[in-house]
Backbone as CSV, one residue per row, in Angstrom:
resi,resn,N_x,N_y,N_z,CA_x,CA_y,CA_z,C_x,C_y,C_z
1,MET,-31.480,-13.719,-22.354,-30.360,-13.567,-21.444,-29.954,-14.959,-20.967
2,SER,-28.696,-15.228,-20.997,-28.211,-16.539,-20.563,-28.128,-16.602,-19.040
3,VAL,-28.112,-17.811,-18.539,-27.972,-18.024,-17.099,-26.632,-17.494,-16.623
4,LEU,-25.578,-17.658,-17.426,-24.270,-17.136,-17.052,-24.294,-15.620,-16.931
5,GLY,-25.078,-14.971,-17.740,-25.191,-13.522,-17.679,-25.752,-13.041,-16.352
6,LEU,-26.627,-13.841,-15.759,-27.180,-13.494,-14.464,-26.131,-13.503,-13.372
7,PHE,-25.082,-14.315,-13.551,-24.075,-14.469,-12.517,-22.809,-13.663,-12.785
8,ALA,-22.806,-12.839,-13.823,-21.625,-12.032,-14.117,-21.438,-10.997,-13.014
9,GLY,-20.216,-10.856,-12.572,-19.932,-9.925,-11.492,-19.414,-8.610,-12.014
10,CYS,-19.486,-7.618,-11.177,-18.969,-6.305,-11.502,-18.035,-5.907,-10.370
11,ALA,-16.772,-5.693,-10.707,-15.783,-5.360,-9.691,-15.820,-3.873,-9.362
12,ALA,-15.654,-3.574,-8.094,-15.564,-2.197,-7.610,-14.418,-2.142,-6.602
13,THR,-13.859,-0.953,-6.431,-12.770,-0.775,-5.483,-13.293,-0.069,-4.239
14,LYS,-12.914,-0.608,-3.082,-13.306,-0.035,-1.797,-12.028,0.207,-0.999
15,ILE,-11.894,1.390,-0.438,-10.703,1.751,0.331,-11.141,2.213,1.710
16,GLU,-10.579,1.571,2.735,-10.844,1.960,4.120,-9.514,2.343,4.755
17,THR,-9.484,3.493,5.401,-8.268,3.964,6.050,-8.575,4.269,7.498
18,SER,-7.671,3.834,8.385,-7.802,4.144,9.800,-6.476,4.702,10.305
19,GLY,-6.527,5.346,11.437,-5.315,5.956,11.978,-5.220,7.399,11.541
20,ALA,-3.979,7.855,11.336,-3.720,9.249,10.955,-3.154,9.277,9.538
21,PRO,-4.028,9.375,8.519,-3.540,9.398,7.126,-2.908,10.744,6.782
22,LEU,-2.229,10.779,5.652,-1.677,12.030,5.149,-2.803,13.040,4.950
23,GLU,-2.543,14.294,5.291,-3.545,15.334,5.088,-3.559,15.827,3.654
24,ALA,-2.460,15.601,2.942,-2.336,15.997,1.535,-1.469,14.939,0.867
25,PRO,-1.472,14.860,-0.453,-0.617,13.882,-1.127,0.847,14.021,-0.702
26,LEU,1.575,12.925,-0.734,2.985,12.900,-0.358,3.780,13.932,-1.147
27,CYS,3.460,14.074,-2.422,4.115,15.081,-3.253,3.099,15.586,-4.274
28,GLN,3.407,16.734,-4.846,2.494,17.363,-5.794,3.009,17.191,-7.209
29,ARG,2.189,16.648,-8.085,2.566,16.524,-9.490,2.841,17.917,-10.058
30,GLY,3.918,18.025,-10.825,4.280,19.300,-11.414,5.222,20.108,-10.540
31,ALA,5.352,19.775,-9.251,6.272,20.482,-8.359,7.640,19.809,-8.436
32,ALA,8.622,20.418,-7.822,9.957,19.812,-7.765,9.849,18.458,-7.072
33,ALA,10.608,17.495,-7.565,10.544,16.140,-7.012,10.985,16.129,-5.549
34,LEU,10.245,15.419,-4.737,10.500,15.266,-3.312,11.319,13.999,-3.110
35,SER,12.447,14.091,-2.418,13.271,12.898,-2.205,12.685,12.072,-1.061
36,ALA,12.634,10.760,-1.271,12.029,9.869,-0.280,12.844,8.593,-0.135
37,LEU,13.036,8.188,1.105,13.625,6.899,1.440,12.468,5.981,1.791
38,VAL,12.361,4.847,1.104,11.267,3.905,1.341,11.834,2.679,2.041
39,VAL,11.232,2.334,3.173,11.590,1.144,3.933,10.342,0.283,3.955
40,TRP,10.493,-0.993,3.625,9.301,-1.833,3.547,9.611,-3.250,4.013
41,GLY,8.558,-3.973,4.314,8.690,-5.380,4.663,7.323,-5.999,4.847
42,PRO,7.245,-7.309,4.660,5.976,-8.001,4.889,5.856,-8.466,6.335
43,GLN,4.651,-8.531,6.827,4.341,-9.157,8.110,3.072,-9.973,7.877
44,TRP,3.286,-11.151,7.271,2.172,-12.017,6.893,1.568,-12.694,8.109
45,ARG,0.333,-13.101,7.965,-0.299,-13.920,8.997,0.383,-15.287,8.980
46,PRO,0.330,-16.055,10.077,1.046,-17.334,10.152,0.662,-18.342,9.066
47,ASP,-0.586,-18.332,8.609,-1.027,-19.326,7.621,-0.989,-18.772,6.187
48,GLN,-0.190,-17.720,5.946,-0.124,-17.105,4.618,0.377,-18.109,3.579
49,LYS,-0.364,-18.230,2.484,0.042,-19.107,1.389,1.033,-18.387,0.493
50,GLU,2.027,-19.089,0.009,3.018,-18.598,-0.942,3.574,-17.223,-0.582
51,PRO,4.165,-17.069,0.620,4.658,-15.747,1.012,5.755,-15.204,0.095
52,ALA,6.617,-16.048,-0.434,7.695,-15.554,-1.309,7.124,-14.951,-2.595
53,LEU,6.101,-15.576,-3.173,5.487,-15.035,-4.386,4.759,-13.721,-4.104
54,ARG,4.126,-13.631,-2.955,3.417,-12.401,-2.588,4.411,-11.281,-2.296
55,GLU,5.530,-11.638,-1.667,6.557,-10.637,-1.388,7.123,-10.075,-2.688
56,ALA,7.365,-10.940,-3.658,7.871,-10.488,-4.958,6.850,-9.564,-5.633
57,ALA,5.572,-9.902,-5.551,4.526,-9.047,-6.135,4.455,-7.715,-5.400
58,ALA,4.625,-7.741,-4.075,4.609,-6.504,-3.292,5.756,-5.592,-3.717
59,LEU,6.948,-6.159,-3.863,8.101,-5.354,-4.269,7.888,-4.758,-5.660
60,ARG,7.397,-5.553,-6.596,7.131,-5.024,-7.938,6.088,-3.904,-7.884
61,GLY,5.073,-4.074,-7.042,4.046,-3.036,-6.891,4.617,-1.747,-6.308
62,ILE,5.515,-1.879,-5.325,6.170,-0.706,-4.741,7.023,-0.024,-5.805
63,GLN,7.801,-0.808,-6.538,8.647,-0.248,-7.588,7.817,0.430,-8.670
64,ASN,6.700,-0.171,-9.050,5.818,0.430,-10.063,5.239,1.752,-9.565
65,PHE,4.788,1.775,-8.309,4.241,3.008,-7.735,5.295,4.112,-7.766
66,LEU,6.513,3.791,-7.334,7.575,4.791,-7.284,7.966,5.258,-8.685
67,ALA,8.010,4.342,-9.641,8.377,4.700,-11.018,7.318,5.603,-11.659
68,GLN,6.058,5.411,-11.296,4.971,6.196,-11.884,4.749,7.524,-11.179
69,SER,5.368,7.705,-10.015,5.198,8.938,-9.238,6.254,9.942,-9.668
70,SER,5.926,10.739,-10.656,6.892,11.675,-11.225,7.331,12.742,-10.234
71,CYS,6.594,12.930,-9.156,6.960,13.963,-8.192,7.835,13.423,-7.061
72,LEU,8.220,12.144,-7.117,9.106,11.556,-6.109,10.472,11.278,-6.703
73,ALA,11.499,11.624,-5.962,12.870,11.249,-6.300,13.279,10.228,-5.243
74,VAL,13.373,8.992,-5.623,13.603,7.914,-4.656,15.066,7.905,-4.237
75,ALA,15.295,8.115,-2.947,16.646,8.111,-2.391,17.107,6.684,-2.094
76,GLY,16.165,5.764,-2.023,16.503,4.365,-1.771,15.266,3.584,-1.387
77,VAL,15.324,2.278,-1.659,14.259,1.359,-1.258,14.952,0.253,-0.473
78,HIS,14.620,0.149,0.809,15.256,-0.829,1.687,14.221,-1.795,2.233
79,ARG,14.536,-3.079,2.141,13.652,-4.104,2.698,14.093,-4.399,4.120
80,LEU,13.141,-4.503,5.017,13.446,-4.899,6.388,13.955,-6.333,6.397
81,GLN,14.788,-6.659,7.350,15.256,-8.029,7.504,14.067,-8.937,7.790
82,PRO,14.075,-10.162,7.236,12.971,-11.087,7.523,12.794,-11.263,9.036
83,ASP,11.567,-11.297,9.461,11.189,-11.477,10.867,11.640,-10.343,11.775
84,ALA,12.030,-9.208,11.206,12.412,-8.048,12.015,11.167,-7.372,12.568
85,ASP,11.308,-6.756,13.715,10.216,-5.967,14.270,10.018,-4.722,13.420
86,VAL,8.831,-4.168,13.482,8.561,-2.923,12.771,9.417,-1.840,13.433
87,PRO,10.215,-1.125,12.642,11.112,-0.130,13.245,10.356,1.059,13.830
88,SER,10.932,1.612,14.886,10.370,2.805,15.520,10.681,4.029,14.661
89,ASP,10.035,5.134,14.977,10.319,6.379,14.275,11.797,6.746,14.435
90,GLU,12.345,6.521,15.625,13.741,6.861,15.886,14.678,6.079,14.967
91,VAL,14.407,4.792,14.772,15.234,3.967,13.889,15.121,4.467,12.449
92,LEU,13.926,4.799,12.014,13.730,5.309,10.653,14.443,6.649,10.456
93,LEU,14.372,7.517,11.453,15.051,8.804,11.357,16.567,8.620,11.331
94,HIS,17.075,7.635,12.052,18.507,7.327,12.038,18.931,6.844,10.644
95,LEU,18.104,5.977,10.018,18.391,5.531,8.652,18.455,6.718,7.689
96,ALA,17.513,7.636,7.845,17.486,8.811,6.973,18.728,9.675,7.194
97,ALA,19.125,9.864,8.455,20.289,10.692,8.771,21.572,10.087,8.202
98,ALA,21.602,8.752,8.063,22.782,8.074,7.525,22.827,8.132,5.998
99,SER,21.744,8.568,5.369,21.700,8.677,3.908,22.369,9.973,3.467
100,SER,22.929,9.932,2.276,23.553,11.131,1.741,23.059,11.355,0.319
101,PRO,22.346,12.420,0.058,21.887,13.431,1.007,20.703,12.904,1.828
102,VAL,20.400,13.599,2.903,19.274,13.217,3.759,17.980,13.432,2.973
103,PRO,17.124,12.395,2.902,15.867,12.549,2.139,14.900,13.501,2.839
104,GLU,13.962,14.015,2.053,12.951,14.921,2.607,11.829,14.164,3.318
105,ARG,11.639,12.902,2.968,10.625,12.063,3.603,11.155,10.649,3.783
106,VAL,10.684,9.996,4.851,10.910,8.570,5.056,9.525,7.931,5.023
107,VAL,9.376,6.894,4.203,8.097,6.205,4.068,8.299,4.755,4.476
108,LEU,7.572,4.321,5.492,7.593,2.926,5.929,6.320,2.256,5.435
109,VAL,6.475,1.104,4.771,5.326,0.343,4.273,5.430,-1.073,4.828
110,ILE,4.453,-1.473,5.619,4.367,-2.841,6.125,3.200,-3.509,5.407
111,VAL,3.511,-4.578,4.672,2.493,-5.296,3.900,1.963,-6.431,4.767
112,ARG,0.683,-6.394,5.078,0.073,-7.417,5.943,-0.756,-8.426,5.153
113,GLU,-1.306,-7.981,4.032,-2.119,-8.877,3.208,-1.988,-8.442,1.763
114,LEU,-1.843,-9.412,0.885,-1.789,-9.153,-0.549,-2.221,-10.438,-1.239
115,GLY,-3.433,-10.446,-1.718,-3.868,-11.667,-2.377,-5.333,-11.679,-2.741
116,PRO,-5.715,-12.769,-3.385,-7.129,-12.928,-3.728,-7.938,-13.282,-2.479
117,ARG,-9.219,-12.994,-2.543,-10.121,-13.398,-1.465,-11.404,-13.922,-2.096
118,LEU,-12.008,-14.871,-1.427,-13.238,-15.488,-1.932,-14.102,-15.863,-0.747
119,VAL,-15.347,-15.380,-0.762,-16.316,-15.694,0.279,-17.477,-16.402,-0.401
120,ILE,-17.803,-17.580,0.096,-18.918,-18.357,-0.454,-19.921,-18.572,0.664
121,GLY,-21.182,-18.229,0.406,-22.215,-18.439,1.409,-23.095,-17.231,1.584
122,PHE,-23.703,-17.145,2.753,-24.678,-16.116,3.073,-23.960,-14.826,3.423
123,PRO,-24.332,-13.647,3.058,-25.553,-13.233,2.402,-25.478,-13.266,0.873
124,VAL,-24.276,-13.407,0.284,-24.178,-13.546,-1.168,-23.663,-14.941,-1.465
125,ILE,-23.964,-15.428,-2.648,-23.528,-16.776,-3.007,-22.019,-16.814,-3.174
126,VAL,-21.471,-15.895,-3.960,-20.037,-15.824,-4.188,-19.627,-14.353,-4.213
127,GLU,-18.633,-13.994,-3.405,-18.066,-12.652,-3.450,-16.562,-12.805,-3.397
128,GLY,-15.886,-12.174,-4.331,-14.437,-12.315,-4.360,-13.753,-11.100,-4.925
129,GLY,-12.459,-11.255,-5.110,-11.641,-10.176,-5.642,-10.246,-10.284,-5.074
130,THR,-9.579,-9.159,-4.949,-8.257,-9.115,-4.346,-8.251,-8.042,-3.264
131,GLU,-7.276,-8.170,-2.340,-7.173,-7.186,-1.281,-5.722,-6.940,-0.917
132,VAL,-5.481,-5.726,-0.432,-4.175,-5.303,0.053,-4.415,-4.638,1.400
133,LEU,-3.645,-5.049,2.402,-3.703,-4.416,3.716,-2.290,-3.956,4.047
134,ILE,-2.119,-2.634,4.149,-0.797,-2.072,4.419,-0.871,-1.074,5.568
135,ASP,0.210,-1.018,6.337,0.409,0.035,7.325,1.460,0.963,6.734
136,VAL,1.205,2.262,6.787,2.121,3.248,6.212,2.406,4.327,7.248
137,ARG,3.700,4.632,7.401,4.139,5.764,8.216,4.979,6.684,7.344
138,VAL,4.781,7.971,7.488,5.558,8.960,6.744,6.142,9.934,7.761
139,LEU,7.460,10.131,7.659,8.165,11.023,8.575,8.905,12.100,7.791
140,ASP,9.053,13.257,8.405,9.888,14.331,7.873,11.177,14.294,8.681
141,PRO,12.290,13.789,8.111,13.513,13.658,8.890,14.144,14.991,9.294
142,ARG,13.794,16.077,8.616,14.357,17.387,8.970,13.776,17.913,10.269
143,THR,12.500,17.592,10.532,11.829,18.088,11.744,11.486,16.969,12.719
144,SER,11.698,15.713,12.319,11.327,14.513,13.095,9.818,14.382,13.274
145,GLN,9.058,15.115,12.480,7.601,15.109,12.585,7.011,13.891,11.873
146,SER,6.011,13.293,12.509,5.243,12.223,11.874,4.143,12.876,11.054
147,LEU,4.130,12.575,9.755,3.127,13.151,8.860,1.945,12.218,8.640
148,ALA,2.164,10.926,8.899,1.085,9.941,8.742,1.467,8.659,9.460
149,SER,0.463,8.000,9.981,0.589,6.655,10.542,-0.793,6.024,10.408
150,ALA,-0.978,5.298,9.310,-2.320,4.823,8.985,-2.291,3.409,8.420
151,ARG,-3.419,2.760,8.504,-3.629,1.451,7.898,-4.620,1.644,6.754
152,THR,-4.266,1.100,5.587,-5.140,1.176,4.418,-5.522,-0.241,4.004
153,HIS,-6.820,-0.470,3.894,-7.351,-1.755,3.423,-8.000,-1.482,2.070
154,TRP,-7.329,-1.938,1.025,-7.758,-1.715,-0.349,-8.339,-3.016,-0.880
155,ARG,-9.560,-2.972,-1.408,-10.194,-4.172,-1.969,-10.786,-3.862,-3.328
156,ASN,-10.634,-4.821,-4.249,-11.245,-4.712,-5.565,-11.957,-6.029,-5.820
157,GLY,-13.259,-5.959,-6.032,-14.027,-7.182,-6.276,-15.505,-6.905,-6.121
158,GLY,-16.231,-7.963,-5.836,-17.669,-7.841,-5.662,-18.345,-9.187,-5.806
159,SER,-19.651,-9.145,-5.873,-20.444,-10.362,-6.024,-20.128,-11.034,-7.350
160,PHE,-19.911,-12.304,-7.314,-19.630,-13.134,-8.487,-18.329,-12.752,-9.206
161,VAL,-17.404,-12.105,-8.488,-16.088,-11.777,-9.038,-15.082,-12.759,-8.463
162,ILE,-14.343,-13.400,-9.329,-13.292,-14.319,-8.894,-12.010,-13.862,-9.596
163,LYS,-11.002,-13.531,-8.786,-9.729,-13.068,-9.322,-8.615,-13.942,-8.752
164,GLY,-7.557,-14.056,-9.497,-6.395,-14.806,-9.052,-5.295,-13.872,-8.584
165,VAL,-4.049,-14.284,-8.820,-2.895,-13.526,-8.347,-2.255,-12.647,-9.415
166,LYS,-2.777,-12.654,-10.629,-2.145,-11.931,-11.742,-2.116,-10.421,-11.543
167,THR,-3.041,-9.860,-10.791,-3.115,-8.402,-10.651,-2.460,-7.885,-9.368
168,LEU,-1.806,-8.753,-8.600,-1.345,-8.347,-7.272,-0.373,-7.172,-7.288
169,GLU,0.572,-7.132,-8.223,1.506,-6.009,-8.219,0.777,-4.708,-8.552
170,HIS,-0.195,-4.770,-9.474,-1.010,-3.582,-9.771,-1.833,-3.189,-8.541
171,ASP,-2.390,-4.184,-7.852,-3.190,-3.916,-6.659,-2.346,-3.245,-5.578
172,MET,-1.107,-3.717,-5.399,-0.204,-3.123,-4.412,0.075,-1.670,-4.770
173,SER,0.358,-1.406,-6.034,0.618,-0.048,-6.503,-0.603,0.848,-6.276
174,ALA,-1.784,0.334,-6.555,-3.021,1.102,-6.372,-3.268,1.400,-4.890
175,ALA,-2.967,0.438,-4.013,-3.143,0.652,-2.574,-2.177,1.723,-2.070
176,LEU,-0.930,1.693,-2.556,0.034,2.731,-2.179,-0.418,4.099,-2.670
177,SER,-0.947,4.150,-3.868,-1.458,5.408,-4.398,-2.590,5.938,-3.516
178,ALA,-3.473,5.061,-3.080,-4.583,5.467,-2.210,-4.067,5.973,-0.862
179,ALA,-3.006,5.349,-0.343,-2.468,5.728,0.963,-1.588,6.973,0.904
180,LEU,-0.790,7.105,-0.174,0.217,8.163,-0.229,-0.143,9.331,-1.136
181,MET,-1.055,9.117,-2.061,-1.448,10.176,-2.990,-2.970,10.331,-2.985
182,PRO,-3.558,10.492,-1.799,-5.029,10.533,-1.741,-5.586,11.738,-2.485
183,ALA,-6.711,11.501,-3.133,-7.417,12.612,-3.796,-7.956,13.522,-2.701
184,ARG,-7.976,14.778,-2.947,-8.419,15.744,-1.932,-9.800,15.406,-1.362
185,GLU,-10.709,14.928,-2.216,-12.062,14.648,-1.734,-12.102,13.411,-0.852
186,ASN,-11.052,12.576,-0.880,-11.027,11.375,-0.053,-10.335,11.606,1.286
187,VAL,-9.719,12.767,1.489,-8.994,13.033,2.715,-9.991,13.497,3.773
188,PRO,-10.020,12.810,4.945,-10.958,13.237,5.985,-10.651,14.652,6.468
189,THR,-11.674,15.383,6.787,-11.480,16.727,7.323,-11.567,16.688,8.843
190,PRO,-10.747,17.490,9.518,-10.748,17.478,10.985,-12.008,18.056,11.572
């Protein structure tokens, strides 16, 4: 066995959700397509490196997620104005009411982190990978009901794993899938 073989890493995905996640997937595969208005924007930390490149990767990841979700009929994808405050439920419902036809769901996605991570030191020598931190709200504009308001922290990596930025759009899509299309066994029970 080579010395390099001892240091080979194995990547794993870890998903942590807090807040009030969806109780069931946003839409059901095989059912009639659910119309959705998606509103999104980044809210990077002040020292975020290359925010324009990360924003482009986030948008591609959102578009990929929506394109692969056969049970969603996208009524529109709107980016929040740069440096805008996170819109209230009332503002989102107003946007939906102004759409024609009115969508069945409004999905707000705030991207807080999208990038590689690397930790060097104790307790492991090298641990890395990529991470996505998103806040997601889902509203039913017909009833004004909030269906979800949760934060999802999606990470893929592990000990001796070093990843760059090439997978970020896939990572964003995977994080959205975890937040909006959770597997039944991953949904917390009340």
